[in-house]
PDB file of N, CA, C and O in Angstrom:
ATOM      1  N   UNK A   1       0.752  -1.118  -0.084  1.00  0.00           N
ATOM      2  CA  UNK A   1       0.170  -0.167  -0.041  1.00  0.00           C
ATOM      3  C   UNK A   1       1.228   1.095   0.313  1.00  0.00           C
ATOM      4  O   UNK A   1       2.205   1.120   1.061  1.00  0.00           O
ATOM      5  N   UNK A   2       0.349   2.602  -0.924  1.00  0.00           N
ATOM      6  CA  UNK A   2       1.130   3.415  -0.611  1.00  0.00           C
ATOM      7  C   UNK A   2       0.783   4.679   0.026  1.00  0.00           C
ATOM      8  O   UNK A   2      -0.371   5.096  -0.073  1.00  0.00           O
ATOM      9  N   UNK A   3       1.669   5.329   0.671  1.00  0.00           N
ATOM     10  CA  UNK A   3       0.546   6.134   1.503  1.00  0.00           C
ATOM     11  C   UNK A   3       0.605   7.711   0.889  1.00  0.00           C
ATOM     12  O   UNK A   3       1.693   8.233   0.641  1.00  0.00           O
ATOM     13  N   UNK A   4      -0.581   8.363   0.686  1.00  0.00           N
ATOM     14  CA  UNK A   4      -0.551   9.473   0.104  1.00  0.00           C
ATOM     15  C   UNK A   4      -0.767  10.927   1.510  1.00  0.00           C
ATOM     16  O   UNK A   4      -1.447  11.076   2.525  1.00  0.00           O
ATOM     17  N   UNK A   5       0.155  11.632   0.831  1.00  0.00           N
ATOM     18  CA  UNK A   5       0.147  12.785   1.864  1.00  0.00           C
ATOM     19  C   UNK A   5      -1.295  13.549   2.038  1.00  0.00           C
ATOM     20  O   UNK A   5      -1.895  14.167   1.158  1.00  0.00           O
ATOM     21  N   UNK A   6      -1.734  13.329   3.525  1.00  0.00           N
ATOM     22  CA  UNK A   6      -3.418  14.571   3.471  1.00  0.00           C
ATOM     23  C   UNK A   6      -2.490  16.351   3.019  1.00  0.00           C
ATOM     24  O   UNK A   6      -1.422  16.943   3.171  1.00  0.00           O
ATOM     25  N   UNK A   7      -3.545  16.462   2.549  1.00  0.00           N
ATOM     26  CA  UNK A   7      -3.731  17.910   2.870  1.00  0.00           C
ATOM     27  C   UNK A   7      -4.378  18.700   3.515  1.00  0.00           C
ATOM     28  O   UNK A   7      -4.196  19.904   3.337  1.00  0.00           O
ATOM     29  N   UNK A   8      -5.569  18.107   4.700  1.00  0.00           N
ATOM     30  CA  UNK A   8      -6.100  18.503   5.103  1.00  0.00           C
ATOM     31  C   UNK A   8      -5.939  17.650   6.380  1.00  0.00           C
ATOM     32  O   UNK A   8      -5.779  16.498   5.979  1.00  0.00           O
ATOM     33  N   UNK A   9      -5.893  17.682   8.323  1.00  0.00           N
ATOM     34  CA  UNK A   9      -5.817  17.286   8.965  1.00  0.00           C
ATOM     35  C   UNK A   9      -7.113  17.313   9.772  1.00  0.00           C
ATOM     36  O   UNK A   9      -7.227  18.148  10.670  1.00  0.00           O
ATOM     37  N   UNK A  10      -7.952  16.576   9.546  1.00  0.00           N
ATOM     38  CA  UNK A  10      -9.139  17.152  10.245  1.00  0.00           C
ATOM     39  C   UNK A  10      -8.499  16.601  11.847  1.00  0.00           C
ATOM     40  O   UNK A  10      -7.930  17.615  12.251  1.00  0.00           O
ATOM     41  N   UNK A  11      -8.342  15.640  12.800  1.00  0.00           N
ATOM     42  CA  UNK A  11      -7.731  15.431  13.646  1.00  0.00           C
ATOM     43  C   UNK A  11      -7.339  16.430  14.581  1.00  0.00           C
ATOM     44  O   UNK A  11      -7.752  16.800  15.680  1.00  0.00           O
ATOM     45  N   UNK A  12      -5.891  16.939  13.376  1.00  0.00           N
ATOM     46  CA  UNK A  12      -5.164  18.409  13.987  1.00  0.00           C
ATOM     47  C   UNK A  12      -5.922  19.559  14.282  1.00  0.00           C
ATOM     48  O   UNK A  12      -5.858  20.254  15.296  1.00  0.00           O
ATOM     49  N   UNK A  13      -6.635  19.687  13.312  1.00  0.00           N
ATOM     50  CA  UNK A  13      -7.751  20.619  12.957  1.00  0.00           C
ATOM     51  C   UNK A  13      -8.690  20.916  14.166  1.00  0.00           C
ATOM     52  O   UNK A  13      -8.406  21.980  14.716  1.00  0.00           O
ATOM     53  N   UNK A  14      -9.760  20.226  14.729  1.00  0.00           N
ATOM     54  CA  UNK A  14     -10.333  19.447  15.698  1.00  0.00           C
ATOM     55  C   UNK A  14      -9.756  19.928  17.422  1.00  0.00           C
ATOM     56  O   UNK A  14     -10.342  20.622  18.253  1.00  0.00           O
ATOM     57  N   UNK A  15      -8.238  19.157  17.517  1.00  0.00           N
ATOM     58  CA  UNK A  15      -7.578  19.446  18.421  1.00  0.00           C
ATOM     59  C   UNK A  15      -6.925  20.957  18.802  1.00  0.00           C
ATOM     60  O   UNK A  15      -6.561  21.515  19.837  1.00  0.00           O
ATOM     61  N   UNK A  16      -6.971  21.200  17.771  1.00  0.00           N
ATOM     62  CA  UNK A  16      -6.320  22.775  17.580  1.00  0.00           C
ATOM     63  C   UNK A  16      -7.549  24.104  18.175  1.00  0.00           C
ATOM     64  O   UNK A  16      -7.352  25.098  18.875  1.00  0.00           O
ATOM     65  N   UNK A  17      -8.419  23.734  17.734  1.00  0.00           N
ATOM     66  CA  UNK A  17      -9.444  24.356  17.988  1.00  0.00           C
ATOM     67  C   UNK A  17     -10.432  24.213  19.461  1.00  0.00           C
ATOM     68  O   UNK A  17     -10.952  25.157  20.056  1.00  0.00           O
ATOM     69  N   UNK A  18     -10.509  22.758  19.831  1.00  0.00           N
ATOM     70  CA  UNK A  18     -10.602  22.332  21.119  1.00  0.00           C
ATOM     71  C   UNK A  18      -9.568  22.864  22.266  1.00  0.00           C
ATOM     72  O   UNK A  18     -10.057  23.215  23.340  1.00  0.00           O
ATOM     73  N   UNK A  19      -7.954  22.947  22.048  1.00  0.00           N
ATOM     74  CA  UNK A  19      -7.209  23.377  22.896  1.00  0.00           C
ATOM     75  C   UNK A  19      -7.737  25.104  23.107  1.00  0.00           C
ATOM     76  O   UNK A  19      -7.775  25.542  24.256  1.00  0.00           O
ATOM     77  N   UNK A  20      -7.970  25.643  22.406  1.00  0.00           N
ATOM     78  CA  UNK A  20      -8.520  27.050  21.749  1.00  0.00           C
ATOM     79  C   UNK A  20      -9.167  27.992  22.613  1.00  0.00           C
ATOM     80  O   UNK A  20      -8.758  29.077  23.026  1.00  0.00           O
ATOM     81  N   UNK A  21     -10.582  27.205  22.878  1.00  0.00           N
ATOM     82  CA  UNK A  21     -11.636  26.627  23.059  1.00  0.00           C
ATOM     83  C   UNK A  21     -11.336  27.028  24.719  1.00  0.00           C
ATOM     84  O   UNK A  21     -11.366  28.072  25.369  1.00  0.00           O
ATOM     85  N   UNK A  22     -11.038  25.610  25.009  1.00  0.00           N
ATOM     86  CA  UNK A  22     -10.597  25.764  26.729  1.00  0.00           C
ATOM     87  C   UNK A  22      -9.612  26.728  26.898  1.00  0.00           C
ATOM     88  O   UNK A  22      -9.559  27.261  28.006  1.00  0.00           O
ATOM     89  N   UNK A  23      -8.929  27.021  26.160  1.00  0.00           N
ATOM     90  CA  UNK A  23      -7.627  28.633  26.459  1.00  0.00           C
ATOM     91  C   UNK A  23      -8.794  29.476  27.093  1.00  0.00           C
ATOM     92  O   UNK A  23      -8.833  29.857  28.263  1.00  0.00           O
ATOM     93  N   UNK A  24      -9.626  29.674  26.237  1.00  0.00           N
ATOM     94  CA  UNK A  24     -10.226  31.075  26.147  1.00  0.00           C
ATOM     95  C   UNK A  24     -11.461  30.857  27.558  1.00  0.00           C
ATOM     96  O   UNK A  24     -11.833  31.876  28.139  1.00  0.00           O
ATOM     97  N   UNK A  25     -12.062  29.345  28.041  1.00  0.00           N
ATOM     98  CA  UNK A  25     -12.451  29.367  29.053  1.00  0.00           C
ATOM     99  C   UNK A  25     -12.142  29.003  30.479  1.00  0.00           C
ATOM    100  O   UNK A  25     -12.655  29.015  31.598  1.00  0.00           O
ATOM    101  N   UNK A  26     -11.094  28.690  29.888  1.00  0.00           N
ATOM    102  CA  UNK A  26     -10.604  28.355  31.563  1.00  0.00           C
ATOM    103  C   UNK A  26     -10.531  29.291  32.830  1.00  0.00           C
ATOM    104  O   UNK A  26      -9.871  30.307  33.049  1.00  0.00           O
ATOM    105  N   UNK A  27     -11.377  28.639  33.532  1.00  0.00           N
ATOM    106  CA  UNK A  27     -10.917  29.338  34.842  1.00  0.00           C
ATOM    107  C   UNK A  27     -12.981  30.295  35.086  1.00  0.00           C
ATOM    108  O   UNK A  27     -13.561  30.848  36.020  1.00  0.00           O
ATOM    109  N   UNK A  28     -13.292  29.995  33.770  1.00  0.00           N
ATOM    110  CA  UNK A  28     -14.848  30.702  33.951  1.00  0.00           C
ATOM    111  C   UNK A  28     -15.597  29.954  34.618  1.00  0.00           C
ATOM    112  O   UNK A  28     -15.236  28.823  34.943  1.00  0.00           O
ATOM    113  N   UNK A  29     -16.966  30.540  34.988  1.00  0.00           N
ATOM    114  CA  UNK A  29     -18.022  29.712  35.829  1.00  0.00           C
ATOM    115  C   UNK A  29     -18.870  29.604  34.824  1.00  0.00           C
ATOM    116  O   UNK A  29     -18.750  30.275  33.799  1.00  0.00           O
ATOM    117  N   UNK A  30     -19.902  28.662  35.037  1.00  0.00           N
ATOM    118  CA  UNK A  30     -20.847  28.406  33.927  1.00  0.00           C
ATOM    119  C   UNK A  30     -21.751  29.222  33.315  1.00  0.00           C
ATOM    120  O   UNK A  30     -22.126  28.985  32.167  1.00  0.00           O
ATOM    121  N   UNK A  31     -22.446  30.861  34.418  1.00  0.00           N
ATOM    122  CA  UNK A  31     -22.821  31.907  33.456  1.00  0.00           C
ATOM    123  C   UNK A  31     -21.603  32.267  32.957  1.00  0.00           C
ATOM    124  O   UNK A  31     -21.657  32.240  31.727  1.00  0.00           O
ATOM    125  N   UNK A  32     -20.677  32.546  33.303  1.00  0.00           N
ATOM    126  CA  UNK A  32     -19.454  32.713  32.215  1.00  0.00           C
ATOM    127  C   UNK A  32     -19.255  32.506  30.776  1.00  0.00           C
ATOM    128  O   UNK A  32     -19.158  33.218  29.776  1.00  0.00           O
ATOM    129  N   UNK A  33     -19.229  31.071  31.098  1.00  0.00           N
ATOM    130  CA  UNK A  33     -19.207  30.161  29.524  1.00  0.00           C
ATOM    131  C   UNK A  33     -20.127  30.163  28.994  1.00  0.00           C
ATOM    132  O   UNK A  33     -19.898  29.918  27.810  1.00  0.00           O
ATOM    133  N   UNK A  34     -21.608  30.374  29.269  1.00  0.00           N
ATOM    134  CA  UNK A  34     -22.873  30.571  29.185  1.00  0.00           C
ATOM    135  C   UNK A  34     -22.931  31.812  27.884  1.00  0.00           C
ATOM    136  O   UNK A  34     -23.191  31.774  26.682  1.00  0.00           O
ATOM    137  N   UNK A  35     -22.475  33.063  29.019  1.00  0.00           N
ATOM    138  CA  UNK A  35     -22.481  34.226  27.961  1.00  0.00           C
ATOM    139  C   UNK A  35     -21.366  34.206  27.235  1.00  0.00           C
ATOM    140  O   UNK A  35     -21.941  34.684  26.257  1.00  0.00           O
ATOM    141  N   UNK A  36     -20.249  34.067  26.848  1.00  0.00           N
ATOM    142  CA  UNK A  36     -19.228  33.593  26.166  1.00  0.00           C
ATOM    143  C   UNK A  36     -19.927  32.899  25.043  1.00  0.00           C
ATOM    144  O   UNK A  36     -19.879  33.668  24.083  1.00  0.00           O
ATOM    145  N   UNK A  37     -20.426  32.026  24.785  1.00  0.00           N
ATOM    146  CA  UNK A  37     -20.741  31.282  24.337  1.00  0.00           C
ATOM    147  C   UNK A  37     -22.057  31.912  23.444  1.00  0.00           C
ATOM    148  O   UNK A  37     -22.043  32.040  22.220  1.00  0.00           O
ATOM    149  N   UNK A  38     -22.891  32.179  24.099  1.00  0.00           N
ATOM    150  CA  UNK A  38     -23.845  33.298  23.462  1.00  0.00           C
ATOM    151  C   UNK A  38     -23.491  34.370  22.707  1.00  0.00           C
ATOM    152  O   UNK A  38     -24.241  34.870  21.869  1.00  0.00           O
ATOM    153  N   UNK A  39     -22.140  34.841  23.010  1.00  0.00           N
ATOM    154  CA  UNK A  39     -21.521  36.203  22.177  1.00  0.00           C
ATOM    155  C   UNK A  39     -20.874  35.302  21.156  1.00  0.00           C
ATOM    156  O   UNK A  39     -20.635  36.220  20.373  1.00  0.00           O
ATOM    157  N   UNK A  40     -20.525  34.520  20.700  1.00  0.00           N
ATOM    158  CA  UNK A  40     -20.160  34.140  19.755  1.00  0.00           C
ATOM    159  C   UNK A  40     -21.129  33.860  18.381  1.00  0.00           C
ATOM    160  O   UNK A  40     -22.198  33.250  18.428  1.00  0.00           O
ATOM    161  N   UNK A  41     -20.545  34.420  17.189  1.00  0.00           N
ATOM    162  CA  UNK A  41     -20.944  34.294  16.147  1.00  0.00           C
ATOM    163  C   UNK A  41     -21.303  32.980  15.428  1.00  0.00           C
ATOM    164  O   UNK A  41     -20.288  32.519  14.907  1.00  0.00           O
ATOM    165  N   UNK A  42     -22.311  32.271  15.233  1.00  0.00           N
ATOM    166  CA  UNK A  42     -22.231  30.802  14.834  1.00  0.00           C
ATOM    167  C   UNK A  42     -23.272  31.369  13.361  1.00  0.00           C
ATOM    168  O   UNK A  42     -24.228  32.144  13.353  1.00  0.00           O
ATOM    169  N   UNK A  43     -22.509  30.501  12.041  1.00  0.00           N
ATOM    170  CA  UNK A  43     -23.071  30.150  11.016  1.00  0.00           C
ATOM    171  C   UNK A  43     -23.525  28.818  10.589  1.00  0.00           C
ATOM    172  O   UNK A  43     -24.245  28.520   9.637  1.00  0.00           O
ATOM    173  N   UNK A  44     -22.979  28.092  11.454  1.00  0.00           N
ATOM    174  CA  UNK A  44     -23.749  26.477  10.969  1.00  0.00           C
ATOM    175  C   UNK A  44     -24.684  26.015  12.029  1.00  0.00           C
ATOM    176  O   UNK A  44     -24.544  25.950  13.251  1.00  0.00           O
ATOM    177  N   UNK A  45     -25.937  25.628  11.033  1.00  0.00           N
ATOM    178  CA  UNK A  45     -27.239  25.277  12.035  1.00  0.00           C
ATOM    179  C   UNK A  45     -27.165  24.304  12.844  1.00  0.00           C
ATOM    180  O   UNK A  45     -28.248  24.196  13.421  1.00  0.00           O
ATOM    181  N   UNK A  46     -26.306  23.407  13.237  1.00  0.00           N
ATOM    182  CA  UNK A  46     -25.965  22.517  13.442  1.00  0.00           C
ATOM    183  C   UNK A  46     -25.596  23.048  14.720  1.00  0.00           C
ATOM    184  O   UNK A  46     -26.245  22.537  15.633  1.00  0.00           O
ATOM    185  N   UNK A  47     -24.356  24.328  15.250  1.00  0.00           N
ATOM    186  CA  UNK A  47     -23.829  24.540  16.063  1.00  0.00           C
ATOM    187  C   UNK A  47     -24.771  25.492  16.723  1.00  0.00           C
ATOM    188  O   UNK A  47     -24.760  25.664  17.942  1.00  0.00           O
ATOM    189  N   UNK A  48     -25.597  26.117  15.901  1.00  0.00           N
ATOM    190  CA  UNK A  48     -26.646  27.445  16.763  1.00  0.00           C
ATOM    191  C   UNK A  48     -27.741  26.216  17.376  1.00  0.00           C
ATOM    192  O   UNK A  48     -28.165  26.541  18.485  1.00  0.00           O
ATOM    193  N   UNK A  49     -28.208  25.053  16.945  1.00  0.00           N
ATOM    194  CA  UNK A  49     -28.496  24.094  17.715  1.00  0.00           C
ATOM    195  C   UNK A  49     -28.252  23.357  19.090  1.00  0.00           C
ATOM    196  O   UNK A  49     -29.147  22.923  19.814  1.00  0.00           O
ATOM    197  N   UNK A  50     -26.833  23.282  19.344  1.00  0.00           N
ATOM    198  CA  UNK A  50     -26.469  22.598  20.446  1.00  0.00           C
ATOM    199  C   UNK A  50     -26.058  24.088  21.291  1.00  0.00           C
ATOM    200  O   UNK A  50     -25.791  24.064  22.493  1.00  0.00           O
ATOM    201  N   UNK A  51     -26.053  24.967  20.735  1.00  0.00           N
ATOM    202  CA  UNK A  51     -25.900  26.360  21.689  1.00  0.00           C
ATOM    203  C   UNK A  51     -27.441  26.632  22.390  1.00  0.00           C
ATOM    204  O   UNK A  51     -27.669  26.870  23.576  1.00  0.00           O
ATOM    205  N   UNK A  52     -28.298  26.533  21.408  1.00  0.00           N
ATOM    206  CA  UNK A  52     -30.005  26.706  22.257  1.00  0.00           C
ATOM    207  C   UNK A  52     -30.090  25.662  23.136  1.00  0.00           C
ATOM    208  O   UNK A  52     -30.825  25.841  24.107  1.00  0.00           O
ATOM    209  N   UNK A  53     -29.416  24.424  23.021  1.00  0.00           N
ATOM    210  CA  UNK A  53     -29.928  23.910  23.931  1.00  0.00           C
ATOM    211  C   UNK A  53     -29.077  23.436  25.278  1.00  0.00           C
ATOM    212  O   UNK A  53     -29.458  22.772  26.242  1.00  0.00           O
ATOM    213  N   UNK A  54     -27.631  24.094  24.949  1.00  0.00           N
ATOM    214  CA  UNK A  54     -27.194  24.068  26.097  1.00  0.00           C
ATOM    215  C   UNK A  54     -27.651  25.255  26.971  1.00  0.00           C
ATOM    216  O   UNK A  54     -27.603  25.199  28.200  1.00  0.00           O
ATOM    217  N   UNK A  55     -28.276  26.767  26.017  1.00  0.00           N
ATOM    218  CA  UNK A  55     -28.896  27.321  27.009  1.00  0.00           C
ATOM    219  C   UNK A  55     -30.128  26.884  27.694  1.00  0.00           C
ATOM    220  O   UNK A  55     -30.534  27.380  28.745  1.00  0.00           O
ATOM    221  N   UNK A  56     -30.522  26.228  27.246  1.00  0.00           N
ATOM    222  CA  UNK A  56     -32.248  25.687  27.765  1.00  0.00           C
ATOM    223  C   UNK A  56     -31.926  24.570  29.008  1.00  0.00           C
ATOM    224  O   UNK A  56     -32.782  24.376  29.871  1.00  0.00           O
ATOM    225  N   UNK A  57     -30.790  23.942  29.029  1.00  0.00           N
ATOM    226  CA  UNK A  57     -30.517  22.621  29.801  1.00  0.00           C
ATOM    227  C   UNK A  57     -29.935  23.451  31.372  1.00  0.00           C
ATOM    228  O   UNK A  57     -30.118  23.057  32.524  1.00  0.00           O
ATOM    229  N   UNK A  58     -29.201  24.697  30.901  1.00  0.00           N
ATOM    230  CA  UNK A  58     -28.574  25.580  31.545  1.00  0.00           C
ATOM    231  C   UNK A  58     -29.808  26.396  32.376  1.00  0.00           C
ATOM    232  O   UNK A  58     -29.703  26.632  33.580  1.00  0.00           O
ATOM    233  N   UNK A  59     -31.066  26.821  31.524  1.00  0.00           N
ATOM    234  CA  UNK A  59     -31.922  27.470  32.650  1.00  0.00           C
ATOM    235  C   UNK A  59     -32.621  26.774  32.856  1.00  0.00           C
ATOM    236  O   UNK A  59     -33.559  27.354  33.402  1.00  0.00           O
ATOM    237  N   UNK A  60     -32.964  24.925  32.689  1.00  0.00           N
ATOM    238  CA  UNK A  60     -33.527  24.255  33.701  1.00  0.00           C
ATOM    239  C   UNK A  60     -32.684  23.736  34.807  1.00  0.00           C
ATOM    240  O   UNK A  60     -33.252  23.822  35.895  1.00  0.00           O
ATOM    241  N   UNK A  61     -31.882  23.390  34.833  1.00  0.00           N
ATOM    242  CA  UNK A  61     -30.873  23.551  36.121  1.00  0.00           C
ATOM    243  C   UNK A  61     -30.783  24.401  36.838  1.00  0.00           C
ATOM    244  O   UNK A  61     -30.503  24.207  38.021  1.00  0.00           O
ATOM    245  N   UNK A  62     -30.971  25.454  36.393  1.00  0.00           N
ATOM    246  CA  UNK A  62     -31.526  26.986  37.736  1.00  0.00           C
ATOM    247  C   UNK A  62     -32.314  27.075  38.236  1.00  0.00           C
ATOM    248  O   UNK A  62     -32.482  27.732  39.264  1.00  0.00           O
ATOM    249  N   UNK A  63     -33.441  26.095  37.360  1.00  0.00           N
ATOM    250  CA  UNK A  63     -35.012  26.362  38.132  1.00  0.00           C
ATOM    251  C   UNK A  63     -35.781  24.736  37.799  1.00  0.00           C
ATOM    252  O   UNK A  63     -36.567  24.290  36.963  1.00  0.00           O
ATOM    253  N   UNK A  64     -34.996  24.190  39.038  1.00  0.00           N
ATOM    254  CA  UNK A  64     -35.335  22.465  38.947  1.00  0.00           C
ATOM    255  C   UNK A  64     -37.211  22.390  39.215  1.00  0.00           C
ATOM    256  O   UNK A  64     -37.925  21.433  38.914  1.00  0.00           O
ATOM    257  N   UNK A  65     -37.717  23.855  39.933  1.00  0.00           N
ATOM    258  CA  UNK A  65     -39.125  23.463  39.300  1.00  0.00           C
ATOM    259  C   UNK A  65     -40.024  23.418  38.413  1.00  0.00           C
ATOM    260  O   UNK A  65     -41.207  23.080  38.404  1.00  0.00           O
ATOM    261  N   UNK A  66     -38.900  24.024  37.249  1.00  0.00           N
ATOM    262  CA  UNK A  66     -39.572  24.145  35.845  1.00  0.00           C
ATOM    263  C   UNK A  66     -40.319  25.097  35.805  1.00  0.00           C
ATOM    264  O   UNK A  66     -40.856  25.290  34.715  1.00  0.00           O
ATOM    265  N   UNK A  67     -40.540  25.736  36.564  1.00  0.00           N
ATOM    266  CA  UNK A  67     -41.515  26.998  35.917  1.00  0.00           C
ATOM    267  C   UNK A  67     -39.961  27.905  35.580  1.00  0.00           C
ATOM    268  O   UNK A  67     -38.852  27.570  35.996  1.00  0.00           O
ATOM    269  N   UNK A  68     -40.302  29.208  34.649  1.00  0.00           N
ATOM    270  CA  UNK A  68     -39.448  30.258  33.993  1.00  0.00           C
ATOM    271  C   UNK A  68     -40.160  31.335  33.529  1.00  0.00           C
ATOM    272  O   UNK A  68     -39.579  32.265  32.971  1.00  0.00           O
TER     273      UNK A  68
END
């Protein structure tokens, strides 16, 4: 088998992005992380959906009675 050289390394890119985000949110409280996440401009509809679900979960955790 011959090896082809990669032009794009998705794993390296994912790790780089993860490290960058981790450095930005390190030491933040949950509320600060949520505010940071909400301030990020997203163009991907899937990521927007994830962000919206994270906010809903945080809201539900903050109000265990289920009232909003």
